[in-house]
ROFI-827850 format. One record per residue: residue number from 1; x, y, z of N, C-alpha, C in turn. Coordinates in steps of 0.02 Angstrom, whole numbers, plus 50000, padded with zeros to 5 digits. Last residue first. Example, Ala and Ser with C-alpha at 12.3 -4.5 7.8 and 13.67 -1.06 7.14 Angstrom:
REM residues 2
<zapa 2 <50642 49888 50354> <50684 49947 50357> <50645 50002 50394>>
<zapa 1 <50660 49716 50390> <50615 49775 50390> <50660 49835 50390>>
//
This chain:
REM residues 215
<zapa 215 <46739 52211 59953> <46724 52186 60020> <46719 52111 60025>>
<zapa 214 <46762 52301 59852> <46711 52250 59841> <46690 52219 59908>>
<zapa 213 <46866 52374 59905> <46804 52409 59889> <46746 52360 59880>>
<zapa 212 <46965 52278 59912> <46938 52305 59975> <46872 52341 59964>>
<zapa 211 <46994 52262 59778> <46964 52206 59814> <46934 52230 59880>>
<zapa 210 <47052 52388 59751> <46992 52366 59716> <46956 52311 59755>>
<zapa 209 <47164 52384 59837> <47114 52436 59844> <47048 52416 59811>>
<zapa 208 <47238 52280 59783> <47211 52273 59851> <47156 52324 59864>>
<zapa 207 <47272 52340 59661> <47231 52280 59662> <47199 52270 59730>>
<zapa 206 <47352 52442 59710> <47291 52459 59673> <47244 52399 59671>>
<zapa 205 <47459 52373 59763> <47415 52409 59808> <47349 52429 59774>>
<zapa 204 <47526 52325 59651> <47490 52277 59693> <47441 52313 59740>>
<zapa 203 <47539 52385 59497> <47537 52410 59566> <47494 52365 59609>>
<zapa 202 <47529 52330 59373> <47591 52367 59389> <47595 52388 59462>>
<zapa 201 <47403 52277 59372> <47459 52232 59360> <47525 52264 59382>>
<zapa 200 <47327 52390 59383> <47332 52347 59442> <47387 52295 59434>>
<zapa 199 <47350 52441 59253> <47367 52482 59312> <47372 52439 59375>>
<zapa 198 <47297 52342 59172> <47369 52354 59172> <47390 52394 59233>>
<zapa 197 <47161 52358 59199> <47194 52296 59218> <47270 52305 59220>>
<zapa 196 <47140 52485 59142> <47129 52474 59213> <47164 52411 59237>>
<zapa 195 <47168 52459 59006> <47208 52507 59043> <47201 52497 59118>>
<zapa 194 <47066 52365 58977> <47137 52347 58970> <47180 52394 59011>>
<zapa 193 <46950 52442 58996> <46962 52383 59038> <47036 52364 59036>>
<zapa 192 <46970 52536 58893> <46965 52558 58963> <46979 52500 59010>>
<zapa 191 <46967 52455 58780> <47027 52495 58794> <47028 52519 58867>>
<zapa 190 <46835 52397 58786> <46895 52356 58795> <46958 52396 58812>>
<zapa 189 <46709 52474 58885> <46750 52478 58824> <46815 52438 58834>>
<zapa 188 <46579 52383 58958> <46642 52419 58968> <46683 52417 58904>>
<zapa 187 <46459 52316 58960> <46470 52365 58906> <46534 52405 58914>>
<zapa 186 <46523 52175 59037> <46463 52206 59010> <46480 52254 58953>>
<zapa 185 <46624 52104 59092> <46631 52177 59093> <46571 52212 59064>>
<zapa 184 <46599 51974 59068> <46587 51997 59136> <46590 52073 59140>>
<zapa 183 <46639 51971 58934> <46571 51953 58952> <46553 51981 59021>>
<zapa 182 <46774 52001 58946> <46730 52049 58914> <46657 52034 58929>>
<zapa 181 <46820 51884 59010> <46826 51950 59042> <46778 52000 59012>>
<zapa 180 <46795 51789 58912> <46758 51785 58975> <46762 51852 59012>>
<zapa 179 <46886 51834 58815> <46815 51833 58800> <46773 51830 58864>>
<zapa 178 <47014 51820 58880> <46988 51886 58859> <46913 51886 58846>>
<zapa 177 <47043 51731 59026> <47021 51724 58957> <46989 51789 58934>>
<zapa 176 <47067 51734 59157> <47122 51756 59114> <47106 51746 59040>>
<zapa 175 <46946 51795 59276> <46967 51748 59223> <47023 51777 59181>>
<zapa 174 <47011 51868 59430> <46966 51867 59373> <46990 51816 59321>>
<zapa 173 <47092 51897 59536> <47053 51836 59539> <47002 51831 59483>>
<zapa 172 <47175 52002 59522> <47109 52017 59551> <47065 51954 59557>>
<zapa 171 <47282 51946 59459> <47293 51976 59524> <47227 51990 59560>>
<zapa 170 <47223 51915 59335> <47242 51861 59381> <47252 51888 59452>>
<zapa 169 <47213 52043 59281> <47153 52004 59294> <47167 51949 59344>>
<zapa 168 <47348 52073 59267> <47308 52113 59312> <47244 52077 59331>>
<zapa 167 <47379 51982 59169> <47411 51973 59235> <47376 52015 59287>>
<zapa 166 <47309 52036 59064> <47284 51973 59094> <47318 51958 59160>>
<zapa 165 <47389 52146 59034> <47320 52156 59058> <47294 52094 59093>>
<zapa 164 <47504 52076 58991> <47508 52123 59048> <47438 52135 59077>>
<zapa 163 <47459 52001 58881> <47482 51967 58942> <47485 52013 59002>>
<zapa 162 <47314 52096 58821> <47377 52061 58814> <47398 52030 58881>>
<zapa 161 <47172 52111 58749> <47194 52107 58818> <47257 52064 58818>>
<zapa 160 <47077 52177 58637> <47149 52162 58643> <47169 52168 58716>>
<zapa 159 <46931 52124 58558> <46961 52148 58621> <47034 52128 58624>>
<zapa 158 <46993 52246 58436> <46964 52228 58500> <46933 52157 58499>>
<zapa 157 <47028 52279 58309> <47081 52253 58352> <47053 52223 58416>>
<zapa 156 <46917 52336 58254> <46938 52272 58228> <46993 52239 58269>>
<zapa 155 <46906 52463 58309> <46869 52408 58340> <46888 52339 58314>>
<zapa 154 <47001 52581 58333> <47007 52527 58284> <46972 52466 58312>>
<zapa 153 <46980 52660 58441> <46960 52688 58376> <46968 52638 58319>>
<zapa 152 <47016 52577 58546> <46963 52626 58557> <46936 52653 58490>>
<zapa 151 <47127 52510 58509> <47063 52475 58498> <47003 52520 58513>>
<zapa 150 <47236 52582 58548> <47207 52599 58483> <47141 52563 58470>>
<zapa 149 <47277 52524 58669> <47245 52589 58669> <47208 52604 58604>>
<zapa 148 <47330 52400 58636> <47281 52405 58690> <47242 52470 58686>>
<zapa 147 <47421 52437 58536> <47362 52397 58518> <47309 52400 58572>>
<zapa 146 <47518 52506 58612> <47483 52539 58557> <47418 52503 58541>>
<zapa 145 <47560 52403 58698> <47530 52464 58725> <47490 52500 58671>>
<zapa 144 <47614 52314 58604> <47554 52295 58642> <47521 52356 58674>>
<zapa 143 <47724 52387 58559> <47672 52367 58511> <47608 52349 58548>>
<zapa 142 <47798 52397 58677> <47771 52457 58646> <47716 52441 58597>>
<zapa 141 <47832 52261 58696> <47792 52297 58746> <47761 52359 58716>>
<zapa 140 <47909 52229 58580> <47846 52195 58594> <47802 52233 58644>>
<zapa 139 <47972 52393 58528> <47978 52322 58541> <47910 52291 58555>>
<zapa 138 <48023 52521 58444> <47958 52491 58459> <47966 52415 58466>>
<zapa 137 <48142 52574 58401> <48122 52585 58470> <48057 52553 58490>>
<zapa 136 <48091 52593 58233> <48144 52597 58282> <48119 52613 58352>>
<zapa 135 <47969 52481 58174> <47983 52551 58190> <48038 52554 58243>>
<zapa 134 <47937 52350 58167> <47987 52374 58119> <48008 52446 58134>>
<zapa 133 <47834 52330 58252> <47901 52315 58277> <47956 52331 58228>>
<zapa 132 <47724 52358 58173> <47743 52406 58226> <47814 52394 58249>>
<zapa 131 <47718 52242 58096> <47737 52305 58065> <47758 52357 58117>>
<zapa 130 <47681 52146 58194> <47741 52136 58154> <47765 52203 58124>>
<zapa 129 <47560 52198 58240> <47617 52190 58287> <47682 52184 58249>>
<zapa 128 <47483 52189 58124> <47499 52255 58153> <47559 52250 58199>>
<zapa 127 <47475 52049 58111> <47505 52091 58058> <47525 52159 58084>>
<zapa 126 <47411 52011 58231> <47479 51987 58215> <47513 52029 58162>>
<zapa 125 <47287 52088 58216> <47334 52101 58270> <47404 52073 58254>>
<zapa 124 <47236 52152 58056> <47246 52097 58102> <47297 52114 58156>>
<zapa 123 <47215 52243 57954> <47182 52255 58018> <47192 52200 58070>>
<zapa 122 <47298 52214 57850> <47229 52190 57846> <47193 52196 57913>>
<zapa 121 <47416 52281 57853> <47411 52223 57898> <47342 52190 57894>>
<zapa 120 <47386 52386 57770> <47436 52338 57748> <47432 52274 57789>>
<zapa 119 <47296 52454 57854> <47272 52424 57792> <47321 52371 57766>>
<zapa 118 <47384 52498 57953> <47328 52453 57971> <47303 52417 57909>>
<zapa 117 <47462 52583 57876> <47493 52524 57907> <47439 52473 57924>>
<zapa 116 <47365 52677 57851> <47392 52640 57794> <47429 52578 57819>>
<zapa 115 <47349 52731 57975> <47293 52694 57947> <47315 52654 57886>>
<zapa 114 <47461 52806 57998> <47460 52738 58026> <47399 52698 58002>>
<zapa 113 <47543 52905 57890> <47474 52889 57911> <47470 52816 57933>>
<zapa 112 <47658 52939 57824> <47646 52970 57890> <47578 52953 57919>>
<zapa 111 <47665 52857 57713> <47645 52927 57704> <47629 52962 57769>>
<zapa 110 <47720 52735 57741> <47647 52742 57746> <47623 52815 57741>>
<zapa 109 <47859 52738 57716> <47820 52677 57705> <47745 52690 57699>>
<zapa 108 <47904 52871 57739> <47925 52834 57680> <47879 52776 57664>>
<zapa 107 <47845 52905 57862> <47833 52946 57802> <47848 52907 57739>>
<zapa 106 <47896 52805 57945> <47824 52812 57937> <47807 52852 57874>>
<zapa 105 <48034 52833 57937> <48007 52769 57911> <47932 52774 57898>>
<zapa 104 <48039 52957 58001> <48060 52951 57932> <48032 52888 57900>>
<zapa 103 <47999 52920 58129> <47957 52966 58091> <47974 52962 58016>>
<zapa 102 <48107 52838 58165> <48040 52810 58159> <47994 52854 58118>>
<zapa 101 <48211 52930 58171> <48214 52875 58122> <48145 52845 58111>>
<zapa 100 <48166 53014 58275> <48180 53041 58208> <48179 52987 58155>>
<zapa 99 <48155 52922 58379> <48096 52960 58358> <48106 52989 58288>>
<zapa 98 <48288 52879 58392> <48236 52832 58369> <48174 52868 58346>>
<zapa 97 <48348 52996 58442> <48370 52967 58378> <48316 52921 58350>>
<zapa 96 <48280 53009 58563> <48277 53063 58514> <48297 53038 58445>>
<zapa 95 <48321 52892 58628> <48251 52899 58607> <48243 52955 58555>>
<zapa 94 <48455 52920 58654> <48438 52864 58610> <48367 52871 58584>>
<zapa 93 <48435 53032 58739> <48475 53037 58678> <48458 52981 58629>>
<zapa 92 <48348 52991 58848> <48330 53044 58801> <48370 53044 58736>>
<zapa 91 <48340 52902 58950> <48346 52874 58882> <48339 52928 58828>>
<zapa 90 <48336 52985 59062> <48378 52925 59063> <48391 52897 58993>>
<zapa 89 <48244 53088 59047> <48315 53102 59037> <48358 53039 59032>>
<zapa 88 <48108 53152 59043> <48128 53088 59012> <48202 53091 58996>>
<zapa 87 <48049 53268 59082> <48082 53228 59134> <48109 53162 59108>>
<zapa 86 <48005 53350 58985> <47956 53303 59013> <47985 53259 59067>>
<zapa 85 <48121 53411 58951> <48070 53452 58985> <48015 53408 59015>>
<zapa 84 <48181 53305 58883> <48208 53327 58947> <48158 53369 58986>>
<zapa 83 <48108 53303 58765> <48105 53246 58811> <48129 53265 58880>>
<zapa 82 <48151 53427 58714> <48080 53416 58730> <48072 53358 58778>>
<zapa 81 <48288 53402 58696> <48266 53455 58743> <48193 53445 58763>>
<zapa 80 <48286 53301 58598> <48316 53289 58665> <48290 53339 58716>>
<zapa 79 <48229 53371 58493> <48194 53313 58521> <48221 53298 58590>>
<zapa 78 <48326 53468 58471> <48257 53488 58486> <48219 53431 58519>>
<zapa 77 <48435 53389 58435> <48436 53425 58499> <48366 53449 58519>>
<zapa 76 <48398 53343 58307> <48406 53295 58363> <48402 53331 58430>>
<zapa 75 <48276 53450 58228> <48343 53423 58237> <48346 53382 58302>>
<zapa 74 <48128 53408 58139> <48160 53436 58198> <48231 53409 58203>>
<zapa 73 <48081 53327 58037> <48115 53389 58018> <48150 53422 58077>>
<zapa 72 <48019 53222 58105> <48076 53207 58062> <48116 53270 58045>>
<zapa 71 <47915 53291 58168> <47964 53254 58209> <48027 53241 58168>>
<zapa 70 <47843 53339 58061> <47875 53387 58107> <47928 53352 58149>>
<zapa 69 <47805 53215 58006> <47845 53262 57967> <47880 53312 58013>>
<zapa 68 <47729 53149 58107> <47793 53122 58084> <47836 53172 58046>>
<zapa 67 <47673 53271 58229> <47660 53224 58175> <47728 53201 58147>>
<zapa 66 <47713 53355 58329> <47647 53324 58335> <47631 53274 58280>>
<zapa 65 <47804 53446 58402> <47823 53384 58368> <47763 53337 58369>>
<zapa 64 <47783 53560 58475> <47762 53561 58405> <47777 53497 58367>>
<zapa 63 <47804 53554 58607> <47860 53579 58567> <47844 53580 58493>>
<zapa 62 <47691 53492 58651> <47697 53563 58665> <47754 53595 58625>>
<zapa 61 <47724 53361 58613> <47668 53395 58581> <47675 53471 58590>>
<zapa 60 <47828 53337 58703> <47841 53334 58631> <47787 53370 58592>>
<zapa 59 <47757 53346 58823> <47809 53394 58808> <47827 53395 58734>>
<zapa 58 <47673 53234 58820> <47643 53301 58818> <47695 53353 58799>>
<zapa 57 <47771 53136 58830> <47725 53136 58773> <47694 53205 58764>>
<zapa 56 <47824 53167 58954> <47866 53176 58895> <47824 53177 58831>>
<zapa 55 <47718 53128 59034> <47738 53198 59034> <47781 53214 58973>>
<zapa 54 <47720 52992 59008> <47662 53030 58987> <47678 53105 58986>>
<zapa 53 <47843 52957 59066> <47832 52944 58995> <47773 52986 58968>>
<zapa 52 <47817 52991 59199> <47869 53027 59162> <47859 53018 59087>>
<zapa 51 <47718 52901 59232> <47703 52972 59238> <47754 53013 59199>>
<zapa 50 <47782 52778 59221> <47732 52797 59170> <47717 52871 59173>>
<zapa 49 <47959 52773 59243> <47892 52782 59271> <47843 52805 59217>>
<zapa 48 <48045 52656 59138> <48040 52722 59168> <47968 52730 59194>>
<zapa 47 <48098 52568 59029> <48099 52556 59101> <48102 52624 59138>>
<zapa 46 <47982 52596 58892> <48048 52597 58923> <48043 52585 58998>>
<zapa 45 <47853 52608 58848> <47883 52540 58848> <47952 52538 58880>>
<zapa 44 <47817 52740 58842> <47793 52700 58899> <47828 52632 58904>>
<zapa 43 <47871 52776 58718> <47899 52805 58780> <47879 52763 58841>>
<zapa 42 <47789 52702 58631> <47861 52691 58632> <47892 52717 58697>>
<zapa 41 <47664 52758 58660> <47676 52687 58671> <47750 52671 58675>>
<zapa 40 <47683 52891 58617> <47669 52876 58688> <47685 52803 58704>>
<zapa 39 <47695 52870 58479> <47751 52899 58518> <47743 52882 58592>>
<zapa 38 <47566 52822 58453> <47624 52780 58439> <47685 52805 58479>>
<zapa 37 <47489 52933 58486> <47481 52871 58523> <47541 52825 58514>>
<zapa 36 <47531 53020 58386> <47546 53037 58457> <47538 52975 58501>>
<zapa 35 <47475 52953 58277> <47548 52959 58284> <47567 52975 58355>>
<zapa 34 <47341 52969 58304> <47368 52901 58301> <47444 52903 58308>>
<zapa 33 <47328 53109 58296> <47320 53075 58361> <47345 53004 58361>>
<zapa 32 <47363 53123 58151> <47401 53154 58206> <47390 53119 58273>>
<zapa 31 <47271 53040 58069> <47344 53032 58071> <47379 53061 58133>>
<zapa 30 <47128 52968 58153> <47157 53019 58110> <47233 53018 58119>>
<zapa 29 <47021 52917 58243> <47051 52882 58187> <47076 52931 58135>>
<zapa 28 <47068 52988 58402> <47020 52974 58349> <47058 52943 58291>>
<zapa 27 <47100 53045 58564> <47110 52993 58514> <47052 52987 58466>>
<zapa 26 <47175 53165 58623> <47104 53156 58606> <47102 53108 58547>>
<zapa 25 <47292 53150 58745> <47280 53134 58674> <47205 53124 58664>>
<zapa 24 <47336 53168 58874> <47305 53225 58840> <47293 53214 58766>>
<zapa 23 <47379 53061 58944> <47430 53098 58907> <47402 53159 58871>>
<zapa 22 <47260 53009 58988> <47305 53038 59037> <47359 53081 59004>>
<zapa 21 <47211 52958 58867> <47176 53012 58901> <47222 53048 58950>>
<zapa 20 <47307 52857 58848> <47300 52911 58799> <47265 52971 58831>>
<zapa 19 <47281 52772 58952> <47344 52809 58953> <47342 52867 58902>>
<zapa 18 <47113 52782 59015> <47163 52758 58968> <47227 52800 58974>>
<zapa 17 <47050 52747 59171> <47072 52802 59128> <47124 52774 59080>>
<zapa 16 <46996 52663 59276> <46978 52657 59206> <46992 52718 59163>>
<zapa 15 <47010 52649 59412> <47071 52651 59371> <47058 52649 59296>>
<zapa 14 <46884 52655 59477> <46944 52682 59510> <47002 52694 59462>>
<zapa 13 <46793 52599 59390> <46776 52663 59423> <46839 52695 59452>>
<zapa 12 <46856 52480 59356> <46848 52532 59305> <46832 52599 59337>>
<zapa 11 <46848 52413 59482> <46912 52423 59447> <46907 52481 59398>>
<zapa 10 <46712 52406 59506> <46755 52445 59551> <46822 52461 59519>>
<zapa 9 <46675 52322 59398> <46644 52388 59407> <46687 52433 59451>>
<zapa 8 <46751 52209 59425> <46765 52248 59365> <46735 52318 59370>>
<zapa 7 <46689 52165 59543> <46761 52182 59543> <46777 52227 59484>>
<zapa 6 <46562 52138 59496> <46571 52191 59546> <46644 52213 59549>>
<zapa 5 <46590 52033 59410> <46562 52095 59383> <46571 52152 59432>>
<zapa 4 <46633 51936 59500> <46679 51961 59449> <46654 52028 59421>>
<zapa 3 <46513 51912 59568> <46571 51941 59604> <46621 51970 59555>>
<zapa 2 <46439 51853 59467> <46417 51917 59495> <46473 51952 59532>>
<zapa 1 <46508 51733 59450> <46508 51783 59395> <46488 51852 59421>>
//
């Protein structure tokens, strides 16, 4: 157990930046940052480098497309251009359409406020996952990205360590049981641990780096 704790300490020290932080999202339980997190999750779920998806998230914000109403009111070309400035070109046209449709659905169903979605789902992970997947472009991967990150401000979701995070744990020789992982992580925030585990799941060299630090 002591070895596991040392591995987690080194993991978090090296890779414990959430994707929301990297995207410049000051996450709190309020409509705009929650919506930006949703957009980020959708962009990250595509087969594209995470650095590009995060740059596109920032580019949409810089273009003023910061909430569902502004996203829905923007024309398709505005969304395409913003995605392009972030380097998100492979899926830009389809994604621009999905962003507009998704924003419209959020306004119609939940008044543009994802906290209302949470309430409809009674704050449960299965309920949230089901409702998230009704949003155009939001598949299982995107829903899990959102849930991993939103547990920072929605503690009822925590600890959410999905299959991707647990594959990172396995790569480091850590338990694949979320409760055991959290016990060994001490006071580490679940969203931070999840992000760090995902980073090593996606990059074998990162896992090797963590294990080398432990010695």
